[in-house]
Steps between C-alpha positions, in 0.01 A plus 500: 500500500614854413353803681432854394788722604260770619220306670482131605296353215647180346512407142272208559181723516306411192539762223763712683791631308839664600702757316874484438553657846314222680204717578145362459249652268262580788769727649573656165126557430471666844787737426338597165205648692712796598497618133127443449277809473210373719316835462475433127397144576218597724371716216510188287293321760254785511460488117433131518245552782332770289430240229285295738379760753117477527491237231208316681314813599475492881646149500854394549756620256804296608583186699785431743640158594552510877596280790437759777875533554722812517529523122131459453435799728743709291345392171149587609623848630662577167205391281221639709642796694770624258351398162140552600383172360206281629661163549361160580744260678548132430663276749580129545513355856640159570313283748773494763457643853564867474716711731333791695684740281382328184143508610519862594684627178251369250215672688706808556574555129125503420410727793788739472467567128131426461529232236302175449705180492391179326690215648544150368549218744608188305307177521634383836490123408669571171767715660596222729519246227696730258734610783611137579555427136698804412693496823616144461566516126632853444561650846232755422227453757321826445498479126112507479481821712791669319354418156156633614661828637594570132213349301205604721554880461527468122177291484319741730617808314337365187172425688488850648608677187804661669776467250741704705627238746771606740774279647766608733862433395644327205658216705754402231625850446510600872656188639636308207319253277442372150263781393720790612398769249429841632153564378162622639309232315421186710364303205776248552448471874433123472868454383658629818566154646277548799183421309665259265260232375510123568367290212138405564582140423737478788236619755195305394418170668192318630436785746602806305314598185544760232184670638676523842786699344307723265589817687873432468478529127590846378266693268564425129727727296207675338343562856839628633510754220184663650696574824768750585680362806778719637778486753483791746872462565580640160337838587621552857844424659409165646631424842362228727623660814367842406165347410492335848576835680211654296260223567557512881373865487173368345431220756713213367612250765827316491578203715670693785405341841306227309763275343883515454548272194826315525578490128418874406699809508195725578155492648291677232501292178265201431346536843167337422548139599776267625434188295545699172853583593609136459483576125714810533758312702517211254732712284776403752534129441440552124713805427705555825335827601163601641313772670776652709728532196215668299447776758853541611587557132222770478622668818854526354357653186290745695801609707351360821784265580853412386578175312690380811182540712292321229737204492449454880125507459523244222719274707281515806150486341476377144513127570270509805147405396270624785332227698160682490519485122570128507220422753228699331595366154492140622176546678333640187638239264477205730868414516681388813808707561712192428333464162563871434867491571547186301349673195723809566806271506427390141499867383854596597711570199803274535715727288459776757466312827668218687428338838737579781610261776171546683281421199402859444493651143747780460597720211826406333576862404322735751529876456689529839790289367558693176 
């Protein structure tokens, strides 16, 4: 593994690239923001909004894909309070037990900004079946939920005739990925890796039908042409920590005094549920980095910590899947914890990991031994 010379992101992140200086594309893209005229880009956003403003009379003239998190609060603020649009919000909730913060935040975003939210809760029985299959075969237990997070807003925007559909950041451009083009258009959002499709034939069995999976199928090419999905991160200087500070002023709750997550570098991102975070952590056995690396790298880019400080956070936290995540995940899916860890053991990338004298998987080339 090779690591970015500026942050702590390794070259094993899918789609990441490094320049001749050994600096990752996410760090370089962040530096480019200093040269962007965001005043001019906000005028571009206003021009786009004007194309759709009032298009349904007194009805909704745009839609926003939200989770209730810090970025969602910021997105709704920009579209409703700054741009003066009349948005409807679309959200997907998994069926896992929610944290107190997660329960509060989704209600808060509606009450604070005065917007209706239409929320999809997946078929609970189907979710359990799909989770077990995609966890054991691909190491992607939340594939169904993640896929719906992207397809559901597209399907609903068509139903509500709100072509202007707003997403937060372009994940590939902000953090490194296969679709790292700087563009406001989110028409290729399904190519970002998070929402990547799994062939229908690999999911179907005697208990899972095509009908069950109908909402995971994206609109046709012709239908997508009727939509104008955009990334808000193109028009504003996107910064996860800055969005968090803003959201707190509007009633957003982090996990302070509720839960100190052992594998995270912060307490304000993906705060909705514990079981979901198993998926986020599974990057570790597959790619040798996980949640702590992600945010420690962002903090370095934002100037909130040094690379040396980031390395220490990664060393202490990245490997340490929180016991609450394991417990709630197993309770939902019906695994014993022994079964869970046996599956995890099969997912470790042998090119990146080896077992030490105690039988514990350890990285062969950790960032703290560069």
